[in-house]
VOBA-1610 file (N, C-alpha, C; in pm, whole numbers, padded with zeros to 5 digits, always signed):
BEGIN
Met+00090-00120+00002Met-00004-00004-00001Met+00093+00132-00011Ser+00059+00215-00094Ser+00154+00320-00115Ser+00129+00454-00029Lys+00004+00451+00027Lys-00031+00575+00109Lys-00092+00529+00243Arg-00082+00615+00343Arg-00139+00587+00466Arg-00282+00636+00477Leu-00385+00561+00483Leu-00522+00607+00483Leu-00563+00662+00622Pro-00647+00759+00619Pro-00711+00801+00747Pro-00789+00687+00808Val-00781+00686+00958Val-00833+00582+01027Val-00954+00646+01107Trp-01063+00574+01119Trp-01167+00619+01205Trp-01203+00506+01301Ala-01257+00545+01411Ala-01294+00435+01518Ala-01442+00449+01553Gln-01492+00354+01620Gln-01636+00351+01651Gln-01650+00389+01812Met-01743+00458+01843Met-01762+00517+01972Met-01912+00488+02028Ile-01922+00434+02141Ile-02051+00419+02200Ile-02072+00481+02337Pro-02178+00514+02375Pro-02207+00584+02515Pro-02140+00495+02617Met-02074+00564+02710Met-02016+00492+02831Met-02006+00600+02953Pro-01962+00550+03069Pro-01961+00654+03173Pro-01858+00763+03143Thr-01874+00874+03199Thr-01800+01005+03163Thr-01669+00981+03156Glu-01591+00933+03264Glu-01447+00921+03276Glu-01395+00842+03162Ala-01458+00724+03141Ala-01405+00629+03045Ala-01424+00690+02904Phe-01535+00756+02878Phe-01576+00810+02759Phe-01472+00928+02728Val-01443+01019+02815Val-01352+01127+02784Val-01208+01073+02753Ser-01158+00976+02829Ser-01035+00921+02821Ser-01012+00859+02675Leu-01124+00778+02638Leu-01105+00714+02505Leu-01125+00806+02385Val-01204+00901+02391Val-01220+00992+02286Val-01094+01078+02272Gln-01041+01122+02377Gln-00913+01201+02374Gln-00794+01119+02326Thr-00794+00981+02354Thr-00693+00894+02306Thr-00700+00883+02172Tyr-00817+00873+02112Tyr-00830+00867+01961Tyr-00789+00988+01891Glu-00807+01115+01949Glu-00764+01236+01893Glu-00608+01243+01904Ser-00552+01210+02025Ser-00401+01218+02024Ser-00337+01125+01936Ala-00400+01010+01906Ala-00349+00914+01808Ala-00365+00948+01656Asn-00420+01077+01645Asn-00432+01135+01507Asn-00537+01055+01429Leu-00635+01002+01483Leu-00740+00945+01407Leu-00811+01058+01332Glu-00875+01029+01206Glu-00944+01126+01153Glu-01082+01158+01202Gly-01149+01058+01247Gly-01286+01076+01317Gly-01333+00954+01391Ile-01451+00976+01444Ile-01517+00868+01513Ile-01662+00847+01453Trp-01719+00736+01463Trp-01855+00705+01431Trp-01930+00668+01540Ala-02044+00724+01574Ala-02132+00685+01674Ala-02249+00619+01621Pro-02267+00490+01643Pro-02396+00413+01581Pro-02518+00443+01650Gln-02621+00425+01589Gln-02764+00424+01656Gln-02790+00277+01698Ile-02772+00240+01813Ile-02798+00115+01866Ile-02944+00114+01918Phe-02964+00203+02015Phe-03099+00229+02060Phe-03127+00377+02054Gly-03058+00454+02133Gly-03078+00596+02125Gly-03003+00656+02015Ala-03039+00777+01976Ala-02980+00851+01868Ala-02842+00881+01889Pro-02751+00889+01794Pro-02611+00901+01819Pro-02569+01052+01835Phe-02654+01143+01830Phe-02612+01285+01844Phe-02564+01330+01983Gly-02622+01275+02070Gly-02581+01308+02201Gly-02437+01260+02241Thr-02414+01143+02194Thr-02268+01093+02205Thr-02166+01175+02139Leu-02198+01218+02012Leu-02097+01299+01943Leu-02109+01448+02003Ala-02214+01499+02051Ala-02200+01623+02111Ala-02104+01627+02228Ala-02119+01517+02304Ala-02020+01511+02430Ala-01887+01505+02386Ala-01861+01422+02278Ala-01736+01411+02206Ala-01675+01539+02174Ala-01759+01630+02109Ala-01722+01746+02055Ala-01668+01848+02155Thr-01718+01834+02289Thr-01676+01927+02382Thr-01544+01905+02446Val-01496+01785+02419Val-01365+01755+02472Val-01250+01710+02369Thr-01289+01747+02244Thr-01193+01738+02127Thr-01186+01859+02052Lys-01088+01860+01963Lys-01079+01979+01877Lys-01067+01955+01728Ser-01020+01829+01692Ser-00998+01803+01558Ser-01077+01675+01494Leu-01110+01583+01579Leu-01179+01470+01530Leu-01312+01505+01457Lys-01327+01444+01340Lys-01454+01448+01274Lys-01555+01368+01347Leu-01679+01402+01349Leu-01781+01334+01433Leu-01890+01293+01345Gly-01904+01151+01328Gly-01986+01100+01219Gly-02101+01019+01298Thr-02224+01046+01257Thr-02335+00954+01287Thr-02315+00816+01206Gly-02278+00713+01270Gly-02250+00603+01184Gly-02308+00469+01239Ile-02434+00470+01215Ile-02522+00551+01134Ile-02648+00594+01239Ala-02715+00704+01185Ala-02842+00741+01234Ala-02942+00684+01153Leu-03043+00631+01220Leu-03159+00560+01142Leu-03243+00659+01081Ala-03257+00673+00946Ala-03305+00800+00876Ala-03458+00791+00887Phe-03520+00670+00896Phe-03662+00665+00880Phe-03733+00664+01007Val-03670+00689+01126Val-03743+00696+01254Val-03763+00836+01311Arg-03723+00930+01238Arg-03752+01069+01282Arg-03763+01155+01163Ser-03831+01277+01199Ser-03869+01367+01082Ser-03729+01420+01018Pro-03732+01440+00889Pro-03609+01508+00825Pro-03574+01643+00891Leu-03676+01717+00943Leu-03647+01842+01009Leu-03572+01810+01138Asp-03610+01714+01213Asp-03543+01680+01340Asp-03403+01636+01312Thr-03381+01552+01208Thr-03243+01510+01180Thr-03157+01628+01132Ala-03211+01700+01047Ala-03143+01822+00990Ala-03094+01918+01121Cys-03187+01945+01196Cys-03159+02041+01312Cys-03053+01971+01403Ser-03067+01840+01427Ser-02966+01777+01513Ser-02832+01794+01448Ala-02813+01775+01316Ala-02694+01790+01258Ala-02635+01926+01245Ile-02730+02018+01239Ile-02680+02166+01244Ile-02634+02202+01387Asp-02701+02147+01486Asp-02650+02168+01615Asp-02528+02110+01651Leu-02500+01985+01598Leu-02374+01920+01623Leu-02260+01991+01556Asp-02301+02026+01429Asp-02193+02108+01351Asp-02149+02243+01423Leu-02242+02294+01488Leu-02216+02429+01557Leu-02128+02389+01683Ile-02171+02295+01755Ile-02097+02264+01879Ile-01959+02217+01858Ser-01942+02148+01735Ser-01802+02096+01699Ser-01722+02187+01621Asn-01776+02300+01577Asn-01697+02390+01502Asn-01679+02333+01357Gly-01785+02281+01307Gly-01778+02239+01168Gly-01724+02096+01144Arg-01730+02005+01243Arg-01678+01878+01245Arg-01779+01765+01212Ala-01900+01792+01197Ala-02019+01701+01189Ala-02014+01629+01050Val-02046+01500+01050Val-02067+01416+00932Val-02194+01338+00961Leu-02296+01360+00872Leu-02420+01299+00889Leu-02432+01164+00824Gly-02419+01053+00898Gly-02434+00912+00832Gly-02578+00876+00853Leu-02634+00841+00752Leu-02785+00798+00752Leu-02803+00659+00689Gly-02883+00574+00764Gly-02904+00440+00715Gly-03054+00398+00725Ser-03080+00299+00643Ser-03222+00250+00640Ser-03254+00138+00747Ser-03145+00063+00780Ser-03153-00051+00867Ser-03253-00158+00813Ala-03281-00243+00900Ala-03372-00360+00853Ala-03525-00313+00873Gln-03596-00367+00775Gln-03737-00333+00782Gln-03818-00382+00917Ser-03768-00492+00958Ser-03832-00546+01089Ser-03793-00456+01203Gln-03674-00398+01203Gln-03649-00304+01315Gln-03720-00168+01296Ile-03724-00119+01176Ile-03786+00020+01158Ile-03931+00008+01188Glu-03996-00091+01132Glu-04143-00099+01147Glu-04190-00178+01292Gly-04113-00260+01335Gly-04134-00330+01461Gly-04096-00267+01575Ser-03962-00237+01595Ser-03903-00182+01717Ser-03947-00031+01725Phe-03941+00044+01610Phe-03959+00183+01609Phe-04106+00226+01569Gly-04176+00134+01513Gly-04319+00169+01470Gly-04311+00284+01368Ser-04219+00286+01293Ser-04208+00379+01181Ser-04222+00313+01030Thr-04231+00403+00933Thr-04269+00364+00799Thr-04130+00325+00737Tyr-04116+00211+00676Tyr-04003+00173+00593Tyr-04014+00210+00451Gly-04127+00157+00394Gly-04153+00183+00262Gly-04048+00119+00155Lys-04019+00196+00048Lys-03910+00156-00052Lys-03793+00233-00006Pro-03692+00158+00056Pro-03576+00222+00113Pro-03504+00322+00029Leu-03473+00294-00095Leu-03394+00383-00182Leu-03472+00504-00208Ala-03600+00501-00229Ala-03672+00618-00259Ala-03696+00698-00142His-03720+00630-00023His-03739+00697+00097His-03611+00768+00145Met-03481+00708+00130Met-03362+00780+00165Met-03331+00895+00053Arg-03372+00879-00065Arg-03349+00989-00155Arg-03429+01119-00106Glu-03555+01090-00074Glu-03646+01201-00036Glu-03585+01268+00095Ile-03539+01185+00189Ile-03498+01247+00309Ile-03370+01330+00296Val-03271+01270+00219Val-03147+01340+00186Val-03183+01473+00129Gly-03274+01479+00036Gly-03292+01601-00044Gly-03361+01694+00053Met-03447+01660+00147Met-03507+01750+00238Met-03404+01813+00337Ile-03325+01720+00392Ile-03226+01763+00481Ile-03129+01867+00426Arg-03089+01841+00289Arg-02998+01937+00231Arg-03072+02076+00220Gln-03205+02076+00184Gln-03265+02212+00175Gln-03286+02276+00311Ile-03308+02206+00410Ile-03323+02259+00546Ile-03188+02325+00597Val-03082+02241+00573Val-02950+02297+00616Val-02909+02423+00534Ala-02942+02422+00418Ala-02907+02533+00327Ala-02993+02657+00349Lys-03126+02639+00383Lys-03216+02750+00374Lys-03306+02761+00494Gly-03282+02684+00596Gly-03362+02680+00701Gly-03360+02809+00791His-03262+02900+00766His-03251+03025+00831His-03311+03147+00753Thr-03362+03113+00636Thr-03395+03215+00536Thr-03552+03247+00545Gly-03623+03155+00581Gly-03776+03164+00595Gly-03839+03136+00456Glu-03757+03078+00364Glu-03819+03059+00227Glu-03823+02912+00189Leu-03838+02822+00287Leu-03857+02689+00254Leu-03999+02651+00204Gly-04101+02710+00261Gly-04230+02675+00232Gly-04271+02525+00266Lys-04339+02469+00165Lys-04374+02321+00183Lys-04274+02220+00111Leu-04234+02128+00192Leu-04151+02025+00130Leu-04248+01901+00121Glu-04280+01859+00000Glu-04370+01755-00005Glu-04314+01634-00084Gly-04325+01515-00022Gly-04285+01399-00082Gly-04374+01276-00062Glu-04335+01156-00094Glu-04406+01039-00085Glu-04409+00996+00070Tyr-04314+01029+00140Tyr-04317+00979+00282Tyr-04329+01084+00387His-04281+01208+00337His-04280+01312+00442His-04348+01448+00379Asn-04432+01508+00450Asn-04481+01636+00405Asn-04471+01732+00515Leu-04375+01829+00485Leu-04344+01924+00592Leu-04391+02067+00552Asp-04463+02127+00636Asp-04503+02263+00611Asp-04410+02360+00689Leu-04310+02405+00622Leu-04213+02492+00694Leu-04218+02641+00657Ser-04355+02685+00618Ser-04377+02808+00582Ser-04346+02910+00693His-04355+02881+00808His-04331+02967+00916His-04216+02926+01004Phe-04128+02838+00946Phe-04019+02780+01014Phe-03896+02867+00983Arg-03815+02887+01079Arg-03690+02964+01058Arg-03599+02940+01178Leu-03470+02898+01145Leu-03363+02876+01244Leu-03329+03015+01302Val-03291+03001+01439Val-03261+03122+01495Val-03128+03192+01443Ala-03038+03117+01377Ala-02919+03174+01307Ala-02882+03095+01199Pro-02804+03143+01099Pro-02754+03061+00994Pro-02681+02946+01039Pro-02669+02837+00975Pro-02580+02724+01012Pro-02448+02758+01001Leu-02363+02681+01073Leu-02215+02713+01056Leu-02167+02692+00907Arg-02221+02576+00861Arg-02195+02543+00711Arg-02330+02529+00626Ser-02332+02565+00512Ser-02452+02559+00449Ser-02477+02415+00384Ser-02375+02342+00387Ser-02381+02200+00346Ser-02305+02106+00454Ile-02366+02026+00517Ile-02300+01930+00593Ile-02281+01787+00522Pro-02168+01737+00523Pro-02148+01609+00449Pro-02245+01505+00502Ile-02293+01434+00395Ile-02392+01322+00424Ile-02320+01193+00370Val-02317+01084+00441Val-02265+00959+00421Val-02373+00861+00434Leu-02386+00771+00337Leu-02472+00661+00331Leu-02407+00525+00342Pro-02457+00430+00422Pro-02402+00288+00429Pro-02463+00211+00311Ala-02407+00096+00272Ala-02458+00012+00176Ala-02391-00117+00186Leu-02476-00214+00139Leu-02434-00345+00124Leu-02449-00385-00027Phe-02557-00356-00087Phe-02597-00397-00222Phe-02570-00284-00336Glu-02578-00339-00464Glu-02560-00253-00566Glu-02634-00128-00571Lys-02758-00132-00566Lys-02836-00004-00582Lys-02807+00103-00470Ala-02783+00050-00346Ala-02765+00140-00243Ala-02620+00204-00258Cys-02521+00125-00300Cys-02386+00187-00343Cys-02397+00284-00442Thr-02469+00249-00543Thr-02492+00339-00662Thr-02548+00480-00619Gln-02654+00465-00538Gln-02731+00579-00497Gln-02655+00669-00398Ala-02576+00602-00315Ala-02482+00680-00228Ala-02385+00771-00309Ala-02327+00702-00414Ala-02222+00773-00506Ala-02293+00877-00586Glu-02427+00879-00606Glu-02508+00970-00684Glu-02556+01097-00587Ile-02597+01065-00476Ile-02664+01180-00396Ile-02592+01214-00270Ala-02496+01144-00228Ala-02423+01159-00098Ala-02282+01198-00126Asp-02224+01238-00001Asp-02078+01282-00014Asp-01984+01171+00017Gly-02038+01062+00070Gly-01945+00946+00098Gly-02034+00821+00117Leu-01952+00710+00129Leu-02014+00577+00152Leu-01943+00515+00263Leu-02013+00461+00369Leu-01957+00379+00468Leu-01976+00230+00437Gly-01871+00164+00387Gly-01871+00040+00352Gly-01918-00059+00465His-02001-00159+00431His-02044-00261+00524His-01942-00353+00580Pro-01931-00381+00709Pro-01831-00473+00753Pro-01857-00613+00702Leu-01966-00649+00648Leu-01977-00782+00597Leu-01906-00791+00449Trp-01876-00670+00396Trp-01808-00685+00267Trp-01673-00766+00271Thr-01657-00845+00161Thr-01516-00909+00145Thr-01434-00835+00050Thr-01307-00875+00051Thr-01225-00804-00039Thr-01258-00818-00187Asn-01290-00943-00219Asn-01338-00973-00364Asn-01458-00892-00397Trp-01547-00874-00304Trp-01678-00810-00327Trp-01646-00657-00358Ile-01555-00598-00285Ile-01517-00467-00300Ile-01448-00451-00422Arg-01365-00534-00459Arg-01276-00518-00572Arg-01352-00529-00707Asn-01438-00633-00705Asn-01513-00678-00819Asn-01645-00626-00849Glu-01708-00566-00735Glu-01848-00526-00735Glu-01859-00377-00695Val-01822-00349-00569Val-01840-00210-00512Val-01793-00104-00603Leu-01679-00116-00653Leu-01604-00017-00719Leu-01677+00021-00846Arg-01738-00075-00915Arg-01818-00035-01026Arg-01959+00012-00992Phe-02010-00026-00891Phe-02129+00040-00832Phe-02105+00198-00811Val-02002+00209-00752Val-01974+00352-00718Val-01951+00429-00842Lys-01881+00374-00927Lys-01854+00449-01063Lys-01994+00479-01127Ala-02088+00394-01127Ala-02206+00410-01191Ala-02284+00530-01129Gly-02268+00537-00991Gly-02349+00653-00928Gly-02275+00786-00947Leu-02148+00780-00949Leu-02074+00905-00987Leu-02096+00947-01125Asp-02093+00857-01216Asp-02143+00893-01359Asp-02277+00947-01359Lys-02370+00910-01284Lys-02510+00979-01286Lys-02504+01113-01239Ser-02415+01138-01147Ser-02419+01270-01077Ser-02319+01366-01160Gly-02242+01310-01242Gly-02141+01390-01311Gly-02022+01434-01222Arg-01992+01347-01136Arg-01882+01383-01033Arg-01764+01290-01064Gln-01646+01312-01017Gln-01518+01241-01020Gln-01519+01163-00898Arg-01430+01057-00906Arg-01411+00972-00783Arg-01334+01056-00673Ser-01274+01153-00704Ser-01199+01244-00595Ser-01306+01319-00521Asp-01436+01330-00587Asp-01535+01408-00514Asp-01610+01332-00408Phe-01570+01211-00390Phe-01651+01109-00313Phe-01564+01039-00214Asn-01606+01013-00087Asn-01523+00945+00013Asn-01566+00813+00035Leu-01492+00714+00025Leu-01522+00565+00048Leu-01465+00528+00173Asn-01524+00511+00276Asn-01470+00462+00407Asn-01522+00317+00431Ile-01430+00225+00455Ile-01473+00085+00467Ile-01446+00035+00612Glu-01556-00007+00665Glu-01562-00062+00801Glu-01524-00210+00793Ile-01438-00250+00886Ile-01381-00385+00876Ile-01367-00453+01014Phe-01432-00572+01023Phe-01406-00639+01144Phe-01267-00708+01154Cys-01204-00688+01265Cys-01058-00724+01275Cys-01051-00799+01410Ala-00993-00913+01408Ala-00965-00991+01532Ala-00820-01026+01531Ile-00735-00957+01591Ile-00582-00962+01597Ile-00542-01061+01704Ser-00479-01164+01671Ser-00436-01261+01790Ser-00342-01361+01721Asn-00251-01415+01810Asn-00155-01507+01769Asn-00226-01648+01773Asp-00327-01648+01833Asp-00408-01780+01846Asp-00529-01773+01751Arg-00509-01820+01632Arg-00606-01816+01531Arg-00743-01889+01563Arg-00734-01995+01623Arg-00849-02070+01663Arg-00935-01988+01766Glu-00873-01930+01856Glu-00945-01852+01958Glu-01001-01730+01894Ala-00936-01669+01799Ala-00992-01548+01732Ala-01101-01580+01642Ile-01117-01706+01581Ile-01220-01748+01492Ile-01350-01770+01577Glu-01316-01837+01693Glu-01428-01868+01784Glu-01493-01746+01852Asp-01404-01648+01881Asp-01454-01516+01929Asp-01529-01431+01822Ala-01500-01450+01703Ala-01564-01367+01603Ala-01691-01437+01537Arg-01698-01567+01564Arg-01809-01638+01509Arg-01955-01584+01547Pro-01981-01566+01676Pro-02113-01509+01714Pro-02150-01372+01651Asn-02044-01290+01625Asn-02055-01159+01560Asn-02099-01180+01418Val-02034-01270+01345Val-02062-01291+01202Val-02211-01355+01186Ala-02246-01452+01285Ala-02372-01514+01280Ala-02478-01406+01316Phe-02455-01310+01407Phe-02551-01208+01445Phe-02582-01117+01327Tyr-02475-01068+01249Tyr-02484-00974+01149Tyr-02547-01048+01025Thr-02550-01177+01021Thr-02617-01249+00904Thr-02768-01277+00921Gln-02815-01255+01040Gln-02951-01307+01064Gln-03055-01229+00991Asn-03029-01116+00921Asn-03127-01032+00858Asn-03160-01097+00715Pro-03291-01137+00698Pro-03319-01212+00574Pro-03290-01116+00453Gln-03286-00989+00459Gln-03260-00901+00356Gln-03116-00921+00287Tyr-03032-00974+00377Tyr-02898-00998+00341Tyr-02861-01130+00268Leu-02970-01210+00256Leu-02942-01345+00203Leu-02890-01338+00067Arg-02932-01250-00018Arg-02901-01233-00154Arg-02743-01194-00166Tyr-02695-01116-00069Tyr-02552-01089-00071Tyr-02475-01216-00038Phe-02510-01297+00057Phe-02442-01414+00085Phe-02436-01506-00022Glu-02554-01523-00097Glu-02556-01602-00218Glu-02457-01560-00312Ala-02441-01434-00327Ala-02358-01377-00434Ala-02211-01402-00399Ile-02179-01407-00274Ile-02025-01442-00235Ile-02011-01586-00197Gly-02103-01673-00224Gly-02097-01817-00221Gly-02121-01873-00085Leu-02188-01794+00012Leu-02205-01824+00145Leu-02355-01840+00164Gly-02441-01868+00069Gly-02584-01843+00083Gly-02638-01971+00157Lys-02588-02091+00155Lys-02629-02206+00233Lys-02612-02178+00394Glu-02499-02128+00419Glu-02464-02092+00551Glu-02560-01989+00620Ala-02578-01891+00528Ala-02659-01775+00575Ala-02804-01817+00594Ala-02859-01898+00499Ala-02995-01943+00515Ala-03014-02034+00642Ala-02920-02106+00671Ala-02925-02190+00795Ala-02923-02096+00912Ile-02829-01993+00921Ile-02829-01906+01027Ile-02961-01826+01053Gln-03013-01785+00937Gln-03146-01712+00950Gln-03256-01806+00991Glu-03264-01929+00945Glu-03358-02021+01000Glu-03344-02038+01156Ala-03218-02055+01193Ala-03196-02067+01335Ala-03233-01941+01414Phe-03212-01834+01356Phe-03243-01702+01423Phe-03405-01697+01444Ala-03479-01744+01339Ala-03621-01735+01342Ala-03677-01826+01462Arg-03601-01923+01516Arg-03633-02013+01618Arg-03572-01963+01748Asn-03506-01863+01747Asn-03428-01804+01852Asn-03318-01906+01912Asp-03269-01980+01822Asp-03168-02084+01846Asp-03034-02032+01812Phe-02978-01968+01926Phe-02850-01892+01907Phe-02732-02001+01889Ala-02738-02110+01959Ala-02641-02207+01935Ala-02636-02265+01796Ala-02757-02287+01744Ala-02757-02329+01606Ala-02710-02231+01503Met-02741-02102+01539Met-02680-01992+01449Met-02525-02003+01440Asn-02457-02024+01560Asn-02318-02031+01566Asn-02265-02152+01496Ala-02331-02270+01516Ala-02292-02395+01445Ala-02308-02382+01298Ala-02395-02301+01238Ala-02419-02300+01106Ala-02309-02196+01037Cys-02254-02117+01124Cys-02151-02010+01079Cys-02014-02089+01076Thr-01965-02121+00961Thr-01850-02195+00944Thr-01723-02124+00958Asp-01607-02178+00977Asp-01486-02111+00979Asp-01460-02030+00854Glu-01492-02096+00748Glu-01475-02040+00614Glu-01546-01894+00607Met-01673-01896+00655Met-01760-01778+00658Met-01697-01676+00740Val-01650-01720+00862Val-01593-01626+00957Val-01471-01554+00888Glu-01382-01639+00833Glu-01258-01580+00780Glu-01279-01497+00640Ala-01394-01522+00580Ala-01415-01448+00454Ala-01460-01305+00501Ile-01509-01288+00619Ile-01558-01145+00651Ile-01467-01082+00753Val-01424-01147+00861Val-01344-01101+00955Val-01198-01119+00925Val-01123-01013+00944Val-00977-01014+00897Val-00914-01079+01033Ile-00856-01195+01030Ile-00798-01260+01142Ile-00661-01297+01123Gly-00567-01291+01227Gly-00436-01328+01221Gly-00351-01244+01312Asp-00225-01264+01322Asp-00133-01173+01392Asp-00125-01045+01341Ile-00069-00941+01412Ile-00075-00800+01369Ile-00015-00778+01223Asp+00077-00850+01190Asp+00141-00830+01048Asp+00045-00877+00942Glu-00018-00992+00967Glu-00109-01052+00870Glu-00234-00971+00855Val-00289-00918+00972Val-00403-00836+00968Val-00371-00704+00892Arg-00276-00643+00927Arg-00230-00518+00852Arg-00234-00541+00708Ala-00166-00646+00656Ala-00151-00674+00523Ala-00271-00699+00452Arg-00372-00765+00524Arg-00497-00805+00459Arg-00599-00674+00466Val-00584-00592+00578Val-00674-00476+00577Val-00623-00382+00464Phe-00483-00372+00444Phe-00435-00276+00341Phe-00484-00326+00198Glu-00493-00451+00182Glu-00542-00519+00071Glu-00688-00477+00043Arg-00767-00502+00146Arg-00906-00471+00135Arg-00943-00331+00108Thr-00848-00234+00153Thr-00878-00092+00148Thr-00791-00026+00031Ala-00749-00109-00057Ala-00662-00050-00154Ala-00718+00069-00238Asp-00850+00057-00251Asp-00919+00148-00335Asp-01010+00242-00256Ala-00985+00253-00114Ala-01060+00334-00029Ala-01000+00459+00005Asp-01076+00557+00070Asp-01019+00676+00115Asp-00987+00687+00263Ala-01054+00594+00325Ala-01042+00582+00468Ala-01088+00447+00519Phe-01056+00414+00640Phe-01124+00279+00694Phe-01150+00278+00836Thr-01232+00203+00880Thr-01276+00195+01021Thr-01260+00047+01071Pro-01147+00015+01135Pro-01135-00123+01203Pro-01214-00126+01315Val-01288-00234+01336Val-01377-00249+01458Val-01353-00398+01499Thr-01360-00421+01631Thr-01350-00550+01700Thr-01487-00627+01679Pro-01497-00744+01657Pro-01614-00820+01674Pro-01663-00811+01808His-01790-00756+01824His-01833-00702+01965His-01953-00789+02010Phe-02019-00877+01930Phe-02128-00951+01979Phe-02089-01090+02029Gly-02128-01111+02141Gly-02103-01251+02210Gly-01969-01269+02280Ile-01890-01159+02289Ile-01769-01169+02372Ile-01772-01085+02491Ser-01684-01098+02596Ser-01689-01030+02719Ser-01625-00881+02677His-01649-00793+02762His-01602-00654+02763His-01457-00657+02783Glu-01393-00751+02859Glu-01259-00772+02882Glu-01182-00808+02753Lys-01249-00905+02683Lys-01173-00951+02571Lys-01200-00850+02453Met-01321-00793+02453Met-01322-00675+02347Met-01226-00572+02365Ala-01186-00544+02489Ala-01088-00434+02520Ala-00956-00483+02466Val-00926-00610+02474Val-00791-00661+02439Val-00791-00656+02278Tyr-00895-00686+02205Tyr-00890-00678+02065Tyr-00891-00529+02021Thr-00953-00444+02090Thr-00938-00300+02058Thr-00813-00243+02070Gln-00736-00289+02182Gln-00599-00240+02209Gln-00514-00296+02092Arg-00527-00408+02035Arg-00447-00464+01934Arg-00478-00383+01811Ile-00602-00339+01788Ile-00631-00267+01664Ile-00557-00130+01682Ala-00540-00074+01801Ala-00486+00050+01825Ala-00331+00032+01780Glu-00269-00067+01829Glu-00125-00095+01799Glu-00106-00123+01658Ala-00202-00171+01583Ala-00183-00197+01445Ala-00205-00075+01354Phe-00298+00011+01396Phe-00340+00112+01301Phe-00343+00259+01348Tyr-00324+00278+01466Tyr-00332+00408+01518Tyr-00191+00477+01542Gly-00186+00607+01525Gly-00064+00674+01551Gly+00033+00685+01427
//
């Protein structure tokens, strides 16, 4: 690899002392930014807290669930975060699974690509013109906002806040490259999928928007389990891969990469709430196709291979099904491999 790529980390809510120490460690290690995922609560609070104790880290919602709140709420939250952080906000928006959006949140899922396009367009308008009083009515298939009497109390710090969309499949990759400023690559992506499929999807989207590859940021999220004990690392990573596979919407992806039989078995086991069967169906081959496993030198080499055409990357430890203590060990090894 001829260049050193910017590195991002993932940040979740935690008690104050530990939170401040970790986020300041990321900044002192010269990371480019942190992503705060929406696990249950919205990620804006986590990032606002990080903004007050850092000066240079970019602060990305990675991801905020786009369909569970009004575009006005999301836009205003991004504007506030950008102001608090002095222009460091990155708005990552995702559709998530239909079962989660409709079931857990009681919101409308609809056609996710059309829904996301509508939301991104409305957010861009609100950020750019929310202080002018000229928005009027923003009408779409999923959202109808009457902003005739709406006005922000002050102009936003920036008239355009970067929007990043995650993707697994072709159409979502292409749409991200067409309407967004960046793409957060799915940690389920394999090296061959990125090289043979993702890059052409991105090019198709950029061609639609008339932009160049240099106008777009591709940040690839990668599960990494660094260990001299390969068997232990595979066993530690297995529940995480099984957990991320349980979404029926992902079956088509696994079929495309030659792991459809395994994924179908995992999803059938998940439907029965049989977590032991999920792990049993997740083969070593499946784990190692997705998670980069090995000693520090091997993981570095394989991560650099996977990110050869990326603009940044986010190494994350497999986090489902292992103890906090073991997760901390893997996180420290990621720091030794990629930070600083």
